[in-house]
C-alpha positions in Angstrom: 212.3 238.4 215.6 210.5 235.8 213.5 213.7 235.0 211.6 215.7 234.5 214.7 213.1 232.2 216.2 212.9 230.1 213.0 216.7 229.9 212.9 216.8 228.7 216.5 214.1 226.1 215.9 215.9 224.7 212.8 219.2 224.6 214.7 217.6 222.7 217.6 216.0 220.2 215.2 219.2 219.6 213.4 221.1 219.1 216.6 218.5 216.6 217.9 218.6 214.6 214.7 222.3 214.5 214.8 222.3 213.4 218.4 219.8 210.6 217.7 221.8 209.4 214.8 225.0 209.4 216.8 223.2 207.5 219.7 221.8 204.9 217.3 225.2 204.4 215.8 226.8 204.0 219.2 224.2 201.5 220.2 224.7 199.5 217.1 228.4 199.5 217.5 228.1 198.5 221.2 225.7 195.7 220.2 228.1 194.5 217.6 231.0 194.6 220.0 229.0 192.8 222.7 228.0 190.0 220.3 231.5 189.7 219.1 232.9 189.5 222.6 230.2 187.0 224.1 231.0 183.3 224.1 229.2 181.3 221.4 226.6 178.9 222.9 226.9 175.2 222.1 224.3 173.7 219.8 221.3 172.0 221.6 221.4 168.8 219.5 224.4 167.0 218.2 225.0 163.6 216.7 226.1 160.9 219.2 229.7 160.1 219.3 231.2 156.8 218.4 231.6 155.8 222.1 228.0 156.7 222.8 226.8 154.6 219.9 228.9 151.7 221.0 227.7 151.9 224.6 224.0 152.1 223.5 224.4 149.1 221.3 226.1 147.2 224.1 223.3 148.0 226.5 220.7 147.0 224.0 222.4 143.7 223.3 222.9 143.0 227.0 219.2 143.6 227.8 218.2 141.3 224.9 220.5 138.6 226.1 219.2 138.8 229.7 215.6 138.8 228.6 216.0 135.7 226.4 218.2 134.2 229.2 215.3 134.4 231.6 212.9 132.8 229.1 215.5 130.1 228.4 216.0 129.5 232.1 212.2 129.1 232.6 212.0 126.7 229.7 215.0 124.7 231.0 213.3 124.3 234.4 210.1 123.1 232.9 212.1 120.8 230.6 214.0 119.2 233.5 211.0 118.8 235.7 208.9 117.4 232.9 211.7 115.0 231.9 212.0 113.6 235.4 208.2 113.4 235.7 207.7 111.7 232.3 208.1 108.1 233.6 205.4 108.7 236.3 203.2 110.4 233.8 203.4 107.3 231.6 202.9 104.9 234.5 200.0 106.6 236.4 198.4 108.8 233.8 195.3 110.7 234.8 194.7 108.4 237.7 197.4 110.2 239.5 195.2 113.3 239.5 192.1 111.5 240.9 193.7 109.3 243.5 193.8 110.2 247.2 196.3 107.7 248.5 200.1 108.3 248.8 201.9 105.1 249.8 205.5 104.8 248.6 205.8 101.2 249.9 203.0 99.9 247.6 203.9 102.5 244.9 200.4 103.9 244.9 200.3 107.7 244.4 197.5 110.1 244.0 197.3 113.9 244.6 193.7 114.8 244.5 193.7 115.5 248.2 196.8 117.6 247.9 195.3 119.6 245.0 192.2 120.2 247.1 194.3 121.4 250.1 196.3 123.7 247.9 193.3 125.4 246.3 191.2 125.4 249.5 193.9 126.9 251.7 194.8 129.5 249.0 191.2 130.6 248.5 190.7 130.9 252.3 193.9 133.0 252.6 193.0 135.2 249.7 189.5 135.8 251.2 191.0 137.0 254.4 194.0 138.8 253.0 191.9 140.4 250.2 189.4 142.0 252.6 192.1 143.2 255.1 194.5 144.3 252.4 191.9 146.4 250.6 190.8 147.9 254.0 194.4 148.8 254.8 194.9 150.3 251.3 191.8 152.5 251.7 192.8 153.5 255.2 196.3 154.6 254.1 195.5 156.4 250.9 192.2 158.3 251.5 193.4 160.8 254.1 192.2 159.1 257.3 195.7 159.6 258.9 198.4 162.3 258.8 201.1 161.7 256.2 203.7 160.7 258.8 201.5 158.0 260.3 200.5 156.8 256.8 204.2 156.3 255.9 204.8 154.5 259.3 202.0 152.1 258.9 202.9 151.4 255.3 206.4 150.4 256.3 205.0 148.2 259.0 202.8 146.3 256.6 205.7 146.0 254.1 207.9 144.6 256.8 205.6 141.5 257.1 207.0 140.4 253.8 210.6 140.3 255.3 209.7 137.7 257.9 210.9 134.2 257.0 208.2 131.6 256.4 209.7 129.2 259.0 209.2 132.0 261.6 205.6 132.2 260.6 205.3 128.5 261.0 206.8 128.5 264.5 204.5 131.4 265.4 201.5 129.5 264.1 202.4 126.4 266.1 203.1 128.1 269.4 200.7 131.1 269.2 197.9 130.7 266.6 196.9 127.1 267.2 196.6 127.5 271.1 194.5 130.7 270.6 192.2 129.1 268.0 191.7 125.8 269.9 189.0 127.1 272.4 187.2 128.9 269.6 187.2 125.7 267.4 185.9 123.6 270.3 183.0 126.1 270.9 182.1 126.2 267.2 182.2 122.4 267.0 180.1 122.0 270.1 177.4 124.4 268.9 177.5 124.2 265.1 178.9 120.7 264.3 176.1 120.3 261.8 177.8 122.9 259.5 180.4 121.1 257.4 183.0 123.9 258.1 182.9 123.1 261.9 182.4 119.3 261.7 185.7 118.6 263.5 187.7 120.0 266.4 191.2 121.5 266.2 193.4 119.0 267.9 196.6 120.3 266.4 197.7 121.5 262.9 194.8 122.1 260.6 193.5 124.0 257.6 192.3 127.2 259.3 195.6 127.9 261.2 197.5 127.3 258.0 195.2 129.6 255.9 195.3 132.3 258.6 199.1 132.4 258.6 199.2 132.2 254.8 196.8 135.2 254.7 199.2 137.2 256.8 202.1 136.2 254.5 200.4 137.4 251.3 198.9 140.5 253.0 201.8 142.8 252.1 201.5 142.0 248.4 197.7 142.6 248.3 197.9 145.8 250.4 200.9 147.3 248.5 199.4 146.8 245.0 196.0 148.0 246.1 197.5 151.2 247.6 199.2 151.9 244.2 195.9 151.3 242.5 193.9 153.7 244.7 196.6 156.3 244.5 196.5 156.2 240.7 192.9 157.3 240.6 192.9 160.8 239.1 192.4 163.5 241.7 190.0 165.4 239.4 187.6 162.4 239.7 187.6 162.7 243.4 187.0 166.4 243.3 184.1 165.9 240.9 182.5 163.4 243.2 182.9 165.7 246.2 181.5 168.5 244.1 178.2 166.9 243.5 177.7 166.4 247.2 179.0 162.9 247.9 180.4 162.0 251.3 183.9 160.5 251.7 182.6 156.9 252.0 180.2 157.3 249.0 183.2 158.6 247.0 185.3 155.6 248.1 182.8 152.9 247.7 181.0 154.1 244.5 183.7 155.8 242.6 187.3 155.3 243.7 187.3 151.6 244.4 185.4 150.7 241.2 187.8 152.9 239.2 190.7 151.0 240.6 189.0 147.6 240.5 191.1 146.3 237.7 194.4 146.8 239.5 192.9 145.6 242.7 191.9 142.4 241.0 195.5 142.1 239.7 196.6 142.4 243.4 194.3 139.5 244.3 195.8 137.4 241.5 199.3 138.1 242.6 198.4 137.2 246.2 196.8 133.9 245.0 199.9 133.0 243.0 202.0 133.7 246.1 199.7 131.5 248.2 199.7 128.6 245.8 203.4 128.1 246.1 204.0 128.7 249.8 205.8 125.7 251.3 207.4 125.8 254.7 204.7 127.5 256.8 202.0 125.2 255.4 204.2 122.1 255.9 204.4 123.0 259.5 200.8 124.0 260.0 198.5 122.2 257.6 198.8 118.7 259.2 200.2 116.5 256.3 197.0 114.4 256.0 195.6 113.4 252.6 191.9 113.9 253.0 189.3 116.0 251.3 187.0 117.8 253.7 185.3 121.2 254.1 186.1 121.3 257.8 188.3 124.3 258.7 189.9 122.5 261.7 190.8 119.1 260.2 194.4 118.4 259.0 195.0 118.5 255.3 197.9 118.6 252.8 199.1 120.7 249.9 201.2 120.0 246.9 204.1 122.3 248.0 204.1 120.9 251.5 204.1 117.3 250.2 207.1 118.1 247.9 209.1 119.5 250.8 208.3 116.8 253.3 208.7 113.7 251.0 211.7 114.6 248.9 214.4 114.0 251.5 213.5 110.3 251.9 212.1 109.6 248.5 213.3 106.7 246.3 213.6 106.7 242.6 209.9 105.9 241.8 208.6 108.3 244.5 210.9 111.0 243.2 209.3 110.6 239.7 205.9 110.9 241.3 206.9 114.0 243.2 208.1 115.5 239.9 204.7 114.7 238.5 203.2 116.7 241.4 205.6 119.6 240.7 204.3 119.7 237.1 200.7 119.8 238.3 201.6 122.6 240.7 203.3 124.6 237.9 200.2 124.0 235.7 197.8 125.2 238.4 199.9 128.4 239.0 200.1 129.0 235.3 196.4 128.6 234.7 195.5 130.9 237.6 197.9 133.6 236.3 196.6 133.3 232.7 193.0 133.5 233.8 193.8 136.5 236.0 195.6 138.2 233.2 192.8 137.6 230.8 190.2 139.0 233.2 192.3 142.1 233.8 192.9 142.7 230.1 189.1 142.3 229.4 188.2 144.7 232.2 190.8 147.2 231.0 189.3 147.2 227.5 185.8 147.8 228.9 187.0 150.7 230.9 188.8 152.2 228.0 185.7 151.8 225.8 
C-alpha cells in the first residue's frame, strides 16, 4: 500500500512539473510571437528635418527683422519730427516752454498753458478713472456676481474702448456740459472762494473734458486691474480667510496690496493714454491758453493745439507745432520711464 501511494505521488509531481514547464514554454513562445507581430512604435524624439530647420530659421529671421523694423520706425518718426522742429528750437529755445501766448501773426509762441492743460486734464481723468476702474475690477473678480454676469459686465466695459473719440466729444457737448452746468453754477455761487470753483461753466471747460477723458481710459485701467487681481494666488486668499478675515478685509489688506504693482502699471498705461488724446479734448476743453485751477474754465492741451492749428499753419507756425510735438513726446516718454522704474523697484521689493 505504501509503495503504491508513493508511486502515485511521484507520478503526480512529475506530471505537474511537466505541465508547468510546457505552460511556461507556451507563454514564452506566445510572447515572442506577439512581440514579433506587433507594430514597432516610432521614437519619441528625432532630429528636425531640413525643411523644419529652414522654417525655424526663417521665422527667427522674420521676427528679428520686424522687431528692429519697429525700433527703426520709432527712431525715424522722432528724427523727422525733431528735424522739422529744429529751426523753432533754435529760434525760441527754452522760452517756448515758459511762454503762454500763441500768436501766429506776431510769431510769438509759448506752450506753458498747453503743458499745464495736458498734465492737469490727464491727472484729473486718471484720478476718476483709477478709482472707478479699480472698483470695477474688484467687483468683477471677487465673486460679487455670478460668472455669467461678470462676463457680461466685462464685455460692456471693454466696449467703451471701441467708441470713437469724436463720438465721445459730441456726447460731451450735447449731454455732459448741459448736465454739469447747473452743478457748476451752484458750486460757484456757494464756494467761489475755492480756486477749483472760481468760475462758472459757460461752455467747454476743463472738467467736462477730464470727465469724458476718464471714461475713455476706463477700459484700460479696469482690464489691467482685473488681470492683476485675478493673478493673486488662490492659496493666499484661502490663508486669509482661514485666519478669520472677512471678504473686505481680505480684499483691502491682502489682495489689493499683493496686486498693487500691476495696478500701478494700469494707472501708468491710463495716464499715457490720456496724455495723447486729441479729438475729444479738442472739442471739449475750450482751446484757451490760460493757467488756472478752476475746473470749469476753458483750457488747452498740446494734442488739441496740434490738431486745431495744423490745417491753417504757415511754415513758421508749423515748425513751432513740431516743437510742441517734441515736447509732448518727451512728456509721454518721461511718464512711462518713471512708471516703469517705480514698477520695477516695487517688484524687486516684493521679490525680496
